[in-house]
GULO-531511 format. One record per atom (N, C-alpha, C): residue in one letter; x, y, z; atom name. Coordinates in pm, whole numbers, plus 50000, padded with zeros to 5 digits. Example, Ala and Ser with C-alpha at 12.3 -4.5 7.8 and 13.67 -1.06 7.14 Angstrom:
! residues 2
+------+-------+-------+-------+------+
! code !     u !     v !     w ! site !
+------+-------+-------+-------+------+
!    a ! 51319 ! 49431 ! 50780 !    N !
!    a ! 51230 ! 49550 ! 50780 !   CA !
!    a ! 51320 ! 49670 ! 50780 !    C !
!    s ! 51285 ! 49775 ! 50708 !    N !
!    s ! 51367 ! 49894 ! 50714 !   CA !
!    s ! 51290 ! 50003 ! 50787 !    C !
+------+-------+-------+-------+------+
END
This chain:
! residues 82
+------+-------+-------+-------+------+
! code !     u !     v !     w ! site !
+------+-------+-------+-------+------+
!    m ! 47319 ! 55211 ! 40130 !    N !
!    m ! 47435 ! 55130 ! 40096 !   CA !
!    m ! 47454 ! 55125 ! 39944 !    C !
!    k ! 47341 ! 55129 ! 39874 !    N !
!    k ! 47347 ! 55122 ! 39728 !   CA !
!    k ! 47415 ! 55247 ! 39671 !    C !
!    e ! 47391 ! 55363 ! 39734 !    N !
!    e ! 47451 ! 55489 ! 39686 !   CA !
!    e ! 47603 ! 55489 ! 39706 !    C !
!    v ! 47648 ! 55435 ! 39818 !    N !
!    v ! 47792 ! 55427 ! 39846 !   CA !
!    v ! 47858 ! 55336 ! 39743 !    C !
!    k ! 47794 ! 55223 ! 39715 !    N !
!    k ! 47849 ! 55128 ! 39617 !   CA !
!    k ! 47860 ! 55194 ! 39480 !    C !
!    n ! 47757 ! 55269 ! 39439 !    N !
!    n ! 47760 ! 55338 ! 39309 !   CA !
!    n ! 47869 ! 55446 ! 39307 !    C !
!    a ! 47889 ! 55516 ! 39420 !    N !
!    a ! 47993 ! 55618 ! 39427 !   CA !
!    a ! 48132 ! 55557 ! 39412 !    C !
!    i ! 48155 ! 55444 ! 39478 !    N !
!    i ! 48286 ! 55377 ! 39469 !   CA !
!    i ! 48310 ! 55328 ! 39327 !    C !
!    i ! 48208 ! 55271 ! 39264 !    N !
!    i ! 48222 ! 55224 ! 39125 !   CA !
!    i ! 48252 ! 55342 ! 39033 !    C !
!    g ! 48189 ! 55458 ! 39057 !    N !
!    g ! 48214 ! 55577 ! 38976 !   CA !
!    g ! 48356 ! 55626 ! 38989 !    C !
!    v ! 48411 ! 55625 ! 39111 !    N !
!    v ! 48549 ! 55669 ! 39133 !   CA !
!    v ! 48647 ! 55574 ! 39066 !    C !
!    i ! 48623 ! 55445 ! 39078 !    N !
!    i ! 48712 ! 55347 ! 39016 !   CA !
!    i ! 48708 ! 55360 ! 38864 !    C !
!    t ! 48588 ! 55380 ! 38808 !    N !
!    t ! 48575 ! 55398 ! 38663 !   CA !
!    t ! 48650 ! 55521 ! 38616 !    C !
!    l ! 48639 ! 55628 ! 38691 !    N !
!    l ! 48710 ! 55751 ! 38656 !   CA !
!    l ! 48860 ! 55731 ! 38661 !    C !
!    a ! 48911 ! 55660 ! 38762 !    N !
!    a ! 49055 ! 55634 ! 38774 !   CA !
!    a ! 49105 ! 55550 ! 38658 !    C !
!    i ! 49029 ! 55448 ! 38618 !    N !
!    i ! 49071 ! 55362 ! 38506 !   CA !
!    i ! 49073 ! 55441 ! 38376 !    C !
!    t ! 48971 ! 55523 ! 38356 !    N !
!    t ! 48964 ! 55604 ! 38233 !   CA !
!    t ! 49080 ! 55703 ! 38226 !    C !
!    t ! 49113 ! 55765 ! 38337 !    N !
!    t ! 49224 ! 55859 ! 38340 !   CA !
!    t ! 49357 ! 55789 ! 38313 !    C !
!    a ! 49377 ! 55675 ! 38375 !    N !
!    a ! 49501 ! 55600 ! 38354 !   CA !
!    a ! 49514 ! 55556 ! 38209 !    C !
!    g ! 49404 ! 55513 ! 38149 !    N !
!    g ! 49408 ! 55472 ! 38008 !   CA !
!    g ! 49442 ! 55590 ! 37918 !    C !
!    g ! 49385 ! 55704 ! 37944 !    N !
!    g ! 49417 ! 55823 ! 37864 !   CA !
!    g ! 49562 ! 55863 ! 37875 !    C !
!    l ! 49619 ! 55854 ! 37997 !    N !
!    l ! 49760 ! 55888 ! 38016 !   CA !
!    l ! 49852 ! 55789 ! 37943 !    C !
!    l ! 49818 ! 55662 ! 37947 !    N !
!    l ! 49900 ! 55562 ! 37878 !   CA !
!    l ! 49896 ! 55584 ! 37727 !    C !
!    i ! 49779 ! 55607 ! 37673 !    N !
!    i ! 49768 ! 55631 ! 37528 !   CA !
!    i ! 49845 ! 55756 ! 37489 !    C !
!    n ! 49836 ! 55859 ! 37569 !    N !
!    n ! 49909 ! 55983 ! 37540 !   CA !
!    n ! 50060 ! 55960 ! 37544 !    C !
!    k ! 50106 ! 55877 ! 37637 !    N !
!    k ! 50249 ! 55853 ! 37649 !   CA !
!    k ! 50303 ! 55771 ! 37532 !    C !
!    f ! 50230 ! 55670 ! 37489 !    N !
!    f ! 50279 ! 55583 ! 37381 !   CA !
!    f ! 50255 ! 55641 ! 37243 !    C !
!    v ! 50141 ! 55701 ! 37221 !    N !
!    v ! 50108 ! 55751 ! 37087 !   CA !
!    v ! 50158 ! 55894 ! 37068 !    C !
!    g ! 50121 ! 55980 ! 37155 !    N !
!    g ! 50160 ! 56121 ! 37140 !   CA !
!    g ! 50260 ! 56159 ! 37247 !    C !
!    g ! 50367 ! 56084 ! 37255 !    N !
!    g ! 50463 ! 56103 ! 37362 !   CA !
!    g ! 50537 ! 56235 ! 37360 !    C !
!    e ! 50537 ! 56305 ! 37248 !    N !
!    e ! 50612 ! 56430 ! 37241 !   CA !
!    e ! 50530 ! 56542 ! 37304 !    C !
!    e ! 50595 ! 56611 ! 37394 !    N !
!    e ! 50528 ! 56725 ! 37455 !   CA !
!    e ! 50564 ! 56849 ! 37375 !    C !
!    e ! 50468 ! 56937 ! 37363 !    N !
!    e ! 50493 ! 57061 ! 37290 !   CA !
!    e ! 50583 ! 57151 ! 37374 !    C !
!    e ! 50680 ! 57210 ! 37308 !    N !
!    e ! 50765 ! 57303 ! 37378 !   CA !
!    e ! 50692 ! 57435 ! 37395 !    C !
!    k ! 50689 ! 57482 ! 37516 !    N !
!    k ! 50621 ! 57607 ! 37542 !   CA !
!    k ! 50719 ! 57722 ! 37520 !    C !
!    p ! 50679 ! 57822 ! 37442 !    N !
!    p ! 50770 ! 57937 ! 37422 !   CA !
!    p ! 50782 ! 58015 ! 37553 !    C !
!    e ! 50900 ! 58067 ! 37572 !    N !
!    e ! 50924 ! 58143 ! 37693 !   CA !
!    e ! 50850 ! 58276 ! 37686 !    C !
!    m ! 50788 ! 58311 ! 37794 !    N !
!    m ! 50715 ! 58437 ! 37800 !   CA !
!    m ! 50814 ! 58549 ! 37831 !    C !
!    v ! 50821 ! 58646 ! 37742 !    N !
!    v ! 50910 ! 58760 ! 37762 !   CA !
!    v ! 50823 ! 58880 ! 37791 !    C !
!    t ! 50846 ! 58940 ! 37906 !    N !
!    t ! 50767 ! 59058 ! 37941 !   CA !
!    t ! 50833 ! 59180 ! 37880 !    C !
!    p ! 50756 ! 59263 ! 37811 !    N !
!    p ! 50813 ! 59383 ! 37752 !   CA !
!    p ! 50851 ! 59484 ! 37861 !    C !
!    t ! 50958 ! 59556 ! 37833 !    N !
!    t ! 51000 ! 59657 ! 37930 !   CA !
!    t ! 50904 ! 59775 ! 37924 !    C !
!    q ! 50881 ! 59833 ! 38037 !    N !
!    q ! 50789 ! 59946 ! 38044 !   CA !
!    q ! 50866 ! 60075 ! 38015 !    C !
!    s ! 50810 ! 60154 ! 37927 !    N !
!    s ! 50872 ! 60282 ! 37898 !   CA !
!    s ! 50797 ! 60391 ! 37974 !    C !
!    n ! 50869 ! 60492 ! 38014 !    N !
!    n ! 50808 ! 60602 ! 38089 !   CA !
!    n ! 50742 ! 60698 ! 37993 !    C !
!    v ! 50618 ! 60731 ! 38022 !    N !
!    v ! 50543 ! 60827 ! 37941 !   CA !
!    v ! 50524 ! 60952 ! 38024 !    C !
!    i ! 50567 ! 61065 ! 37969 !    N !
!    i ! 50555 ! 61191 ! 38040 !   CA !
!    i ! 50447 ! 61274 ! 37973 !    C !
!    i ! 50348 ! 61314 ! 38051 !    N !
!    i ! 50238 ! 61395 ! 37999 !   CA !
!    i ! 50246 ! 61531 ! 38065 !    C !
!    n ! 50259 ! 61634 ! 37983 !    N !
!    n ! 50264 ! 61770 ! 38036 !   CA !
!    n ! 50125 ! 61831 ! 38030 !    C !
!    l ! 50073 ! 61866 ! 38146 !    N !
!    l ! 49943 ! 61930 ! 38153 !   CA !
!    l ! 49964 ! 62081 ! 38172 !    C !
!    p ! 49883 ! 62163 ! 38103 !    N !
!    p ! 49897 ! 62306 ! 38123 !   CA !
!    p ! 49855 ! 62344 ! 38265 !    C !
!    e ! 49913 ! 62453 ! 38310 !    N !
!    e ! 49885 ! 62498 ! 38445 !   CA !
!    e ! 49738 ! 62539 ! 38456 !    C !
!    q ! 49674 ! 62495 ! 38560 !    N !
!    q ! 49532 ! 62523 ! 38577 !   CA !
!    q ! 49512 ! 62664 ! 38635 !    C !
!    k ! 49410 ! 62732 ! 38584 !    N !
!    k ! 49378 ! 62866 ! 38634 !   CA !
!    k ! 49303 ! 62853 ! 38765 !    C !
!    k ! 49335 ! 62942 ! 38856 !    N !
!    k ! 49271 ! 62939 ! 38986 !   CA !
!    k ! 49154 ! 63037 ! 38993 !    C !
!    d ! 49144 ! 63127 ! 38896 !    N !
!    d ! 49036 ! 63226 ! 38897 !   CA !
!    d ! 48910 ! 63164 ! 38840 !    C !
!    t ! 48799 ! 63201 ! 38901 !    N !
!    t ! 48670 ! 63153 ! 38855 !   CA !
!    t ! 48591 ! 63272 ! 38803 !    C !
!    v ! 48535 ! 63257 ! 38686 !    N !
!    v ! 48456 ! 63364 ! 38627 !   CA !
!    v ! 48310 ! 63337 ! 38660 !    C !
!    v ! 48246 ! 63437 ! 38719 !    N !
!    v ! 48107 ! 63424 ! 38754 !   CA !
!    v ! 48030 ! 63527 ! 38674 !    C !
!    k ! 47934 ! 63481 ! 38599 !    N !
!    k ! 47853 ! 63572 ! 38519 !   CA !
!    k ! 47712 ! 63567 ! 38576 !    C !
!    k ! 47664 ! 63685 ! 38615 !    N !
!    k ! 47531 ! 63692 ! 38672 !   CA !
!    k ! 47435 ! 63740 ! 38565 !    C !
!    v ! 47327 ! 63670 ! 38553 !    N !
!    v ! 47224 ! 63708 ! 38457 !   CA !
!    v ! 47099 ! 63741 ! 38536 !    C !
!    y ! 47053 ! 63864 ! 38516 !    N !
!    y ! 46934 ! 63907 ! 38587 !   CA !
!    y ! 46814 ! 63894 ! 38496 !    C !
!    v ! 46710 ! 63833 ! 38546 !    N !
!    v ! 46589 ! 63814 ! 38469 !   CA !
!    v ! 46480 ! 63899 ! 38534 !    C !
!    k ! 46414 ! 63980 ! 38450 !    N !
!    k ! 46307 ! 64063 ! 38503 !   CA !
!    k ! 46187 ! 63975 ! 38533 !    C !
!    p ! 46127 ! 63996 ! 38647 !    N !
!    p ! 46009 ! 63916 ! 38679 !   CA !
!    p ! 45891 ! 63957 ! 38591 !    C !
!    v ! 45810 ! 63862 ! 38558 !    N !
!    v ! 45692 ! 63889 ! 38476 !   CA !
!    v ! 45584 ! 63944 ! 38569 !    C !
!    v ! 45536 ! 64063 ! 38533 !    N !
!    v ! 45434 ! 64127 ! 38614 !   CA !
!    v ! 45297 ! 64080 ! 38566 !    C !
!    k ! 45220 ! 64024 ! 38656 !    N !
!    k ! 45087 ! 63979 ! 38619 !   CA !
!    k ! 44992 ! 64098 ! 38625 !    C !
!    k ! 44912 ! 64107 ! 38521 !    N !
!    k ! 44817 ! 64218 ! 38514 !   CA !
!    k ! 44691 ! 64181 ! 38590 !    C !
!    t ! 44636 ! 64282 ! 38649 !    N !
!    t ! 44510 ! 64261 ! 38721 !   CA !
!    t ! 44396 ! 64259 ! 38621 !    C !
!    e ! 44280 ! 64223 ! 38667 !    N !
!    e ! 44162 ! 64217 ! 38581 !   CA !
!    e ! 44131 ! 64354 ! 38521 !    C !
!    t ! 44150 ! 64457 ! 38599 !    N !
!    t ! 44119 ! 64593 ! 38551 !   CA !
!    t ! 44214 ! 64632 ! 38439 !    C !
!    e ! 44343 ! 64601 ! 38454 !    N !
!    e ! 44440 ! 64636 ! 38350 !   CA !
!    e ! 44413 ! 64558 ! 38222 !    C !
!    k ! 44369 ! 64433 ! 38236 !    N !
!    k ! 44336 ! 64354 ! 38118 !   CA !
!    k ! 44219 ! 64414 ! 38043 !    C !
!    r ! 44118 ! 64461 ! 38116 !    N !
!    r ! 44002 ! 64523 ! 38051 !   CA !
!    r ! 44039 ! 64653 ! 37984 !    C !
!    k ! 44131 ! 64730 ! 38045 !    N !
!    k ! 44174 ! 64856 ! 37986 !   CA !
!    k ! 44245 ! 64832 ! 37853 !    C !
!    e ! 44321 ! 64726 ! 37841 !    N !
!    e ! 44388 ! 64695 ! 37717 !   CA !
!    e ! 44291 ! 64655 ! 37609 !    C !
!    e ! 44183 ! 64588 ! 37647 !    N !
!    e ! 44084 ! 64546 ! 37550 !   CA !
!    e ! 44009 ! 64664 ! 37490 !    C !
!    l ! 43988 ! 64767 ! 37568 !    N !
!    l ! 43917 ! 64885 ! 37519 !   CA !
!    l ! 44010 ! 64969 ! 37433 !    C !
!    d ! 43960 ! 65011 ! 37323 !    N !
!    d ! 44039 ! 65091 ! 37232 !   CA !
!    d ! 43985 ! 65233 ! 37233 !    C !
!    w ! 44054 ! 65327 ! 37287 !    N !
!    w ! 44005 ! 65465 ! 37297 !   CA !
!    w ! 44046 ! 65540 ! 37178 !    C !
+------+-------+-------+-------+------+
END
Protein backbone atom coordinates (compact mmCIF):
# COMPACT_ATOMS: atom_id res chain seq x y z
CA UNK A 1 0.00 0.00 0.00
CA UNK A 2 2.93 2.28 0.73
CA UNK A 3 4.27 1.85 -2.83
CA UNK A 4 0.91 2.79 -4.38
CA UNK A 5 0.72 5.89 -2.19
CA UNK A 6 4.26 6.93 -3.25
CA UNK A 7 3.38 6.35 -6.93
CA UNK A 8 0.26 8.54 -6.68
CA UNK A 9 2.22 11.30 -4.93
CA UNK A 10 4.88 11.09 -7.69
CA UNK A 11 2.27 11.46 -10.45
CA UNK A 12 0.61 14.42 -8.74
CA UNK A 13 4.00 16.10 -8.20
CA UNK A 14 4.87 15.62 -11.86
CA UNK A 15 1.50 17.09 -12.96
CA UNK A 16 1.94 20.17 -10.73
CA UNK A 17 5.50 20.73 -11.96
CA UNK A 18 4.42 20.47 -15.59
CA UNK A 19 1.50 22.84 -15.10
CA UNK A 20 3.76 25.37 -13.38
CA UNK A 21 6.28 25.23 -16.22
CA UNK A 22 3.53 25.78 -18.80
CA UNK A 23 2.12 28.77 -16.91
CA UNK A 24 5.55 30.39 -16.56
CA UNK A 25 6.24 29.82 -20.25
CA UNK A 26 2.91 31.38 -21.21
CA UNK A 27 3.28 34.51 -19.08
CA UNK A 28 7.02 35.15 -19.32
CA UNK A 29 8.05 33.70 -22.65
CA UNK A 30 4.70 33.81 -24.37
CA UNK A 31 6.12 34.36 -27.84
CA UNK A 32 6.54 31.23 -29.84
CA UNK A 33 9.38 31.05 -32.30
CA UNK A 34 8.29 31.04 -35.88
CA UNK A 35 9.45 27.91 -37.58
CA UNK A 36 10.87 28.45 -41.07
CA UNK A 37 9.10 26.54 -43.76
CA UNK A 38 10.98 23.52 -44.98
CA UNK A 39 11.55 23.72 -48.72
CA UNK A 40 12.57 20.51 -50.38
CA UNK A 41 15.04 21.00 -53.22
CA UNK A 42 14.00 19.72 -56.60
CA UNK A 43 15.82 16.65 -57.77
CA UNK A 44 17.83 16.99 -60.93
CA UNK A 45 18.40 14.05 -63.23
CA UNK A 46 21.98 12.86 -63.46
CA UNK A 47 22.92 10.87 -66.53
CA UNK A 48 26.00 8.68 -66.32
CA UNK A 49 27.31 7.18 -69.54
CA UNK A 50 29.17 3.94 -69.02
CA UNK A 51 31.36 2.55 -71.80
CA UNK A 52 30.17 -0.62 -73.42
CA UNK A 53 31.49 -3.67 -71.63
CA UNK A 54 33.59 -6.19 -73.54
CA UNK A 55 32.23 -9.68 -73.66
CA UNK A 56 35.51 -11.36 -74.59
CA UNK A 57 37.63 -12.83 -71.85
CA UNK A 58 41.37 -13.09 -72.23
CA UNK A 59 42.87 -16.21 -70.73
CA UNK A 60 46.60 -16.41 -70.36
CA UNK A 61 48.04 -19.78 -69.53
CA UNK A 62 51.36 -19.95 -67.78
CA UNK A 63 53.12 -23.26 -67.77
CA UNK A 64 55.52 -23.97 -64.96
CA UNK A 65 58.10 -26.70 -65.36
CA UNK A 66 58.02 -29.15 -62.51
CA UNK A 67 61.12 -29.30 -60.36
CA UNK A 68 62.82 -32.64 -60.85
CA UNK A 69 64.16 -34.08 -57.64
CA UNK A 70 67.55 -35.66 -57.96
CA UNK A 71 68.19 -39.08 -56.62
CA UNK A 72 70.98 -39.82 -54.18
CA UNK A 73 73.14 -41.20 -56.96
CA UNK A 74 72.78 -38.06 -59.10
CA UNK A 75 73.64 -35.89 -56.10
CA UNK A 76 76.84 -37.87 -55.51
CA UNK A 77 77.78 -37.63 -59.19
CA UNK A 78 77.56 -33.83 -59.01
CA UNK A 79 79.79 -33.75 -55.96
CA UNK A 80 82.53 -35.68 -57.73
CA UNK A 81 84.66 -33.60 -59.99
CA UNK A 82 86.14 -35.63 -62.87
